[in-house]
C-alpha positions in Angstrom: 136.5 -32.0 179.2 136.3 -28.2 179.1 138.9 -25.5 179.3 139.1 -21.8 180.2 142.0 -19.3 180.3 142.6 -17.3 183.5 144.4 -14.2 182.0 145.0 -12.8 185.5 147.2 -15.7 186.6 148.1 -16.8 183.0 147.0 -20.4 183.5 144.8 -22.8 181.5 142.1 -24.4 183.6 140.8 -27.8 182.6 137.7 -29.5 184.2 136.9 -33.0 183.2 135.3 -36.3 184.2 137.7 -38.6 185.9 136.3 -42.1 186.5 138.5 -42.5 189.6 137.0 -39.4 191.3 133.6 -38.7 192.8 134.0 -35.1 191.6 134.9 -33.2 188.4 138.7 -33.1 188.2 140.2 -29.7 188.0 143.7 -29.1 186.6 145.7 -26.0 185.9 148.5 -25.6 183.3 151.2 -23.0 183.8 153.9 -22.6 181.2 155.6 -25.8 182.3 153.5 -28.1 184.5 150.0 -29.5 185.1 148.9 -29.2 188.7 145.8 -30.9 190.1 143.6 -28.5 192.1 141.1 -29.4 194.8 138.5 -26.5 195.0 136.5 -26.4 198.3 133.3 -26.7 196.3 133.3 -29.5 193.7 130.4 -30.7 191.5 129.6 -34.4 191.1 131.2 -36.1 188.0 129.7 -35.2 184.6 130.4 -34.9 180.9 129.4 -32.3 178.4 130.0 -29.4 180.8 131.0 -25.8 179.9 133.6 -23.7 181.6 134.6 -20.0 181.3 136.7 -17.6 183.3 134.9 -14.5 184.6 137.5 -11.7 184.4 135.4 -9.2 186.4 134.9 -11.6 189.4 138.1 -13.5 188.8 136.3 -16.8 189.2 136.0 -20.0 187.1 132.4 -20.7 186.2 131.2 -24.2 185.2 127.8 -24.8 183.9 125.6 -27.9 183.2 126.6 -31.2 181.8 125.2 -34.7 182.0 125.7 -37.3 184.7 127.9 -40.3 184.1 125.8 -42.8 185.9 122.6 -44.5 185.0 119.7 -42.3 183.9 121.6 -39.6 182.0 120.4 -36.7 184.0 121.1 -33.3 182.3 122.3 -30.7 184.8 121.4 -27.1 184.6 123.4 -26.0 187.6 126.3 -23.5 187.9 129.5 -23.9 190.0 131.9 -21.2 190.8 135.5 -21.6 192.1 138.2 -19.0 192.9 141.9 -19.6 192.7 
């Protein structure tokens, strides 16, 4: 699981492996509720990923990780999503 803070919208963004999903699960926390998000581009499930929020481009950037299936492939890819 990894988190980033979107200061523009004042939400916490969480991206994590969810065994029930074929993708990385994305959630946002406002001041009161967790909301599941479904970005148009979603990476395959993984662990040990890193996420940050790019304040200039106003995008969430996710990097790397390791697959959760057999083989333990280490990813070196970057995924970008916008609110």
